[in-house]
Structure formats: C-alpha cells, structure tokens
N, C-alpha and C positions, 0 to 999 in steps of 0.2 A: 028502593036500591037494594042489593046485596051485597054481602059478604061472600058471596061464596064463587070471589074470582078470583083471580090472579096472586099470588105469592110468589116478593120476591124481598132477600136477605143475602147476610150472611154469616153461619154461626152453626157450631156444631151440634151435634146432639140432636132427641128426634124431631122436635119440635124448629130447628133448622132443617129438617128433610122435607119440612111441610112449605119450610124459607117466611118462620113468623117474625126470628130474631133476630136482632140485629145489633149496633152499640150508637149509643146515645150520649149525649155531654151530657154525661152525667154528675151528678154530691156525691150522692149516697150508693147503696144496690139503686139498681131503679132494669130500666128495661127499655127499646125501642119498635116496634114494633113494625110492618109493611104491610096493606089486605089493600089489596086490589089499589083505588085508586087513593087509601091516606097512607095517611101513619101518622101510625101513637104513639107519645112518647111520653115516662112515668121516669121522675129524673130520681124519686126514691121515692122505694115502696111503704107503705101503708105499715107492715104487716112486715115489723124487721126479725120479732121471730121464729118466726116460717122459710121466714125475702121467697114468696111467691105473690102473684099480682093478686089482688086486692079487687072486693068493688066498689073497697075504701079509698083507692090511691088514688092524686093526685093524677091528670092524666092530660094534655097537649094531646090535638088534633087538631094533623095537617093535609090535604088534598095537595098532593103534586104535583099534578097536570095545572091545579091556578094558582099554586103557589109553589114552583119548583126552589123556593129562596127558604118556602121554611115562617113568610113572615108572620101568619095569619089563621090564633089560635083560633079552632070556629066549637073548640071542645061545649061552651056553653051553649052557641045553636045548635049543634048535633049535637043535641044526647046521649038520640037511641044506639046512633053505632058508636059512643066511647061506648056506653053500654055494651052494644055486639061482641065487639074490640074483647074491654074485660074479661067476657062469656068466657068467649072464645078462647082469648090466652092460659083462663084458670082453668080448661078443660083438660088443655094441651099440655098442663101443668109447665110449663115458662119456669125456670128455677130469677127470681132478683139477683144472683149472685157471678151468673157464667153466662157475660157476653164475646166472648174468644176462646173459651176452651180447651 
C-alpha cells in the first residue's frame, strides 16, 4: 500500500495546494490530513515550542472508505501508515497553528 495517492482537503498555503491539511476537532494546536483512503488527526502537537508535526505526535487514523464516520481509530493497528503520514507532513513543513489561514 502506498501513500502516494490523490490528496484532498481544504486549506491555504503550500501544504494545502498539495491537499494535505484540513480542519480537525482540535483541543490545541494540531492538524488533520487526508492521504489517499486515510485520514490522520492530531488534536495537539507534541512540540508546542515550534508548532510543527513530530514523530512524537499522538495521531488518530481512520480508513475513510471503510469508516466514513471516523468511529474506529486504526493508529495502533496501522503503525507503518501513521509513521509514513507523519514523515510526509514533516517533510511538507505543515504548521500546527494554521488550519484556515
């Protein structure tokens, strides 16, 4: 399985033009991303000093075709997908403080 599929989300900025970042039901500075069939949600970035995604972020993961209501968090089962998405977002320079700038 690959993460290099179509992206979709609504957001301004460079990551948004690539379709990476969307809005989350957030508790603090966090982010949400749609990568192919996956939706990743981080409610609060672990690194509050730089407000950038980190491999230490607690991420929820949902398979949208199988779970459109986002009821089953698959992060514990799909650890490699979580790590791949985190690395992608780190590489893209996504900010934890900008959802709809």
